[in-house]
N, C-alpha and C positions, 0 to 999 in steps of 0.2 A: 387345479381349480375346478370347482363343480361346473359342469356344462350349463350354459345358459345364464351364468352369473359373471359376465365380464365386467371389469371395472373400467374406469375412465382411462386406464393406462395404455390405450391404443396409441396415444401420442405422448411421448416422454420428452420433457424439456427441463432445462435448468432454470432456477429462479433465485431471487434474493428475498429475504424476509425483512419487514420493517415494523418496529414497535416503538411505543412511547412510554417512558417511565414517568407517570404523572404524579400529582400530589398524593393520591390515595392508593398508588400501586408501588410497591417496593421493587428493587431490581430483581430479587429472587422470584417474586411472583411473575414479573414480566418475562423472565427466562423460561418459567414453566409454561406461560401462555404461548411463547414462541416455539417451545418443544411440541406443544399440541398442534400449533399451526403447521409445523414441519411435518408432523404425522398426517394431518389433513392434506397437505400438499402432496405427500408421497402417495396417499390413497388416490389422489386425482392424477397421479402420473408426473408430478413435478418434483425435482430434487434440489434441495437448498444448497447453495454454494457459499453463501455468506449471510450474516445477520447484521442489521443496522439498528442500534437502539439510541434514543436520545432522551435526556432528562429535561422535561418541560413541565411548567405548572399545569398546563392542559394542552391537548393537541392544537396545532396552529389552525385557525379557521379557514385559511386559504389553501395550505399545502400539507396539512397534517404534521409534518416535521418542519424545522426551520430551513431557511434558504441555504445556509452553509452545508447542512446535512444532505439536502436534496442535491446539491452540486457534487458532494462526495459520492452519493449513490450513482449519479449520472456518469461520473468519471470511471467508476468501477464497472458498470454495465457496458460502457463503450469499450473499455479495455478487454473485457472478457466475452464480448458478443452475447450477453444474456439479454433475452427479449421479454422477460416476465418478472414483474415486481409484485409481491403479495404483501398487503398491509393487514395488520392484526385487528383493526377495528373497522366498523362500517364507515365508509367515506361518503360525504354528501356529494350530490351531483356536481357542484362547483369545484370541490376538492379534487374529484376524479378528473374533471376537465383540465384543471390547472396543472396537476401532476403529470398527466399524459402529454400536455403541451410542452412541459419542461423536460421530461425524460425521453420523449419520443419512442416509447415502447408500450407494450401491453401492461396495463395496471389493473389488478383485481383486489378486492377486499375480502375479509373473512366470510361475510354472508354469501357472496356470489360463489366462493369456493365451496361452501357447504351445499349450496343449491346445485352446483355442478356435480358433486358427488351423489347427491340425492337423485339427480336426473339419470345418472349412469346406473344406479342401483334399482330404480323403480322397475318392477316387473308386471304387476297387475294393472288393469285399466284404472282402478281406484287410485293407486299410488302415483301413476303417471299423471292423472288429472290433478291431484293435489300439488305435485311438483310444478306442473306447467302453470297453475294458478299463481303459486308463489313467485315463479320466475317473471311472469307478466306484471305482477304487482310491484316487483322490485325494478323492472325495466321502465315502467311508465314515466316516473319523474326523471329518468336518466337518458331520455331519447336523444337529447341534443348532441351528446358525445358520439352517437352512432352515425350522425350525419354531418359531414363537413359542408355539404352543398345544401343550403337552406333557401336557395333562390326559388322563385315562383315557378310552378309548372307552366310549360309553354301554352300559349293561347292559340289563336288562329281564327280563320273565318268560321263563324258559327260557334266558336268556343271562347269568345272574348268576355272579359269580366275580371273581377278581382282575383279569381282562381283560388287555389288552396295550396299552401306550402306542403312540401313532402312530409315534414314533421307533423303537421296537423292531420294529414291523411293517415299516417302511421299511428298517431295517438288514438284516432277514431277506431282504427282496426283493432288495436290492442284492447280498448275499452269494450268493444263488441265481443272480443274473445274472452275477456275476463267475465263478462255477463254469462256467456255460454258455459264456461268452466264452473261458475257458481251454481248454475241450474243443474248441471250434471252431478255436481257434488251433493246437491239437495236430494236428487233422485237416489243416489247411492246411499246417502244417510238414511233415507226412509227404508231402503232394502235392508241395511245393516241393523236398523232398529227392530225390524220384523224378525231378522235372524236371531238377535239377542233375546227377543221376547219368546221365541220358540225353543229356547234352551231349557225351559222348564225349571224344575226345582233344584237343579244342581248348584252347589256353592261355586262362585267364580273367584279364581285366584289369578292375579296379574303379576308377571315378572317385570319389575321396573329397575332402572339403574342408569348409570352413565354409559355412554357408548363404549363398546369393546371391553366390557367387564366379564363377559361369558354367559349372558342370559340365554342365547340360543343353544349353546353347548349344554347348559343345564336343562333346557327344555327338551333337547334330544334325549338326554339321559333319563329324565322322569317320564316322558311320554313315549319313549322308544320310537321316536319319529325321525325324520331326516330334514329338519329345518336347516337352511343354508347358514353355516357358521364359518367365519374366517377371521384371522388376526388383522383386521382392518377396520377403520371407523365406518359406522353405518352399514354393516353387512346386512342388517335387517331393516327393511322399510315397510314390508307388508305384515300387518298383524296376523299372527297365526294362533288359532284356537284348537286345542286338543283335549279330548276326554281322557283323564288320568284316574286310575284306581289305586289308592294306597291302602294296603291291607284290604278291607272290604268297603272303604269309603270312596265313592265316585266324586269327582270334581272336574271343573273346566279350567284348564291352565292356558293362559294367554301370554304369548311372547310379544313384547311391544318395542317400538322404536326407542333407541337409546337417546338420552339427553346429552347436551353439551353446553359449555359456557358460551355466552353471547349468541344464543340460537336466534336466527332472524325472526322478527315478529311475524313476517309473512308466512313463514313455515308453521309457526304456532297456530295461526288462524286456519291455514289450509289443512293441517292435520287434526282438525277438531274431531272428526269422526273416529280417527284412530285413537285419539285420547279419550273418547267416550268409553272405550273398553276399560281404561283405568278408572274413569269416573263411576262406572257401574260395577266394578269389582267389589267383592265382599272382603277380600283379604289381599294385602300387598306383600310380595316377597321382594325386598329391596336388596339387589345383588351389588356387592362392592368388590373391587379388585384390591385385595390386601397388599399385593406386591407393588402397587403404584405409590410413589412417594407422596402424592398429594390426595390420597383417597378421602381424607376428611373434608377437603374443600369440594370434591366431587359429590360427596354425601350431602353437603349443604346445598349445592346447585340443584341436585335432584329434588330435595325436599322443598326448596323454594318454588321450583317449577310445578311440583305436585300441588302445593298450596294454591298456586294460580289456577290450576285446572279444577281442583275440588277442595272446598274449604272444610268438608266434613271429616271428622276424625275416623280413621279406619285402622283395624288391627294390622300390625305389620311385623313380619319376621325379617331380621337383618341377616343376610348370608354373606360371609367373608369368603370369597372365592380365590382361587390361585394360591392356596397356602403352599403348594409345591414350589412356587417361584418366590416366596417371601423370605427375604434375608435381612433381618433388622440390623441397625447400626451396632457395631461391636461395643461392648462396655469397656471403658478405660480400665486397664489393669487386669482384665479377665482374659488371660492368655488361652485358657482351655476352651473358651467359647468358639464353636466352629462356624458361627454365622447363621445357623438354622434354628428353628423353634419347633418343639414337639407340640402335638395337639393339646396335651395336658398343660403345657406352658402357656399356650395361646389362650386357653380358657381362664387363666389366672390374670391376664393382662387387663388394662383399662378398656380395651376394645370390646371385651365380653359384656361390658356394662353400658354400651353406647346407646342402645334403644330402650324404649319403655317395655318392649316385649323381648322375646328370646333372641339370642344371637347364636349362629351356628357357623363353624369353620369347616370349609370343604375344599376339595379340589375336583371340579367337574371333569377336568381332563384326565386325571388319574383315578377318578371314581372313589376318592378317599372321603370317609365319614358321611357318605350319602344316606346310610341307614338312619343316622341321627336326624338328618334333615327331614326324611320321610316321616319319622316318628313325631317330630315337632309339628310338621305340616298336618299330620293326621289329627293331633290333639286340637290344633287351632280350628280346623275345618269342622271337627266334631262339635266343638263349643258353639260355632256359628249355627250349625245344623240343629242343635238342641234348642237354641233360642228361637229359631225360625219355625221349627216343627216340634213343639214340646211333646206331642203325643205319638210321634212317629219314631220309635226307637228300634226298628227292626235292623238298622245298619250297625248298631253298637250295643 
């Protein structure tokens, strides 16, 4: 592992995962959600020993799952000495309190797990401030579960009066800290806006996509840089900008934070300045992991998040990465098919027609078909440059 990029895996523990198959979620989708939750837990240093799923019209308002299922989970964790239970959705403060009281162990939900990973990955002052703000905003309505002693602080001679409960003191401290973090982020936003303004006439290209699809590996390949890349979720938290020259066309390439399903709202708000890089980009390069069984849904999640960030239509290149790891389902009756697809075969599939603009199939790891990507990138950037500077044709 690269020095200075330790993950949360300093403490490793066993856990169980809990999910609900509700009216609008099929069992197959919930299994996929739990697969992702398991990967998140592993990134945070927790290893899943068992999964519990229950079919309900909607999650139980008091305990998320039904009473019988909660009892089943309790019996299992008592028998196996597991002290961590991870739920796939965001739990309300009352649900969290009720479940902890019943299970008598540590209970966390998906948002706090993502926040924990973000906290371990944050390197720059900017990223650390963003994560701390998100954690404080998440913690504020959930303070009661952190204090079992809510009695009044002791008075005494000269200190008599109604006093202030411990929870009120903590709430006030957290609110003051939130205000401080927001002020710091405003200052950083101003600095970053100045930096973006100083970048001059260069066309800005942003790499976007789901987490762990290979954006940083592609960035390293195109920019010949050494951005931290690893096969774990959220390896990138700090936005990296590099000047890249393709043929004779200079451009600014930005590596951004990956998106994920059920991203906590606090994080979306905290990472506003990071997402400004996407908002101010002239061209988006949407990277997809073609080897992932649910890449279409990931594509949809990223598109929905991008629409929330910026409503304006932007030119976009779709890049299908990891073609070296792609093995499509075998066709029935085709015994000669070895389970792999050639580049020419991939270009004939429905995937090549997914976007309104061009689709490119590459393997950033094996450096396969990178020249085609550079060629497509060059043409798109040249088109933007021509529109912006119609009389400045010295570059092409």
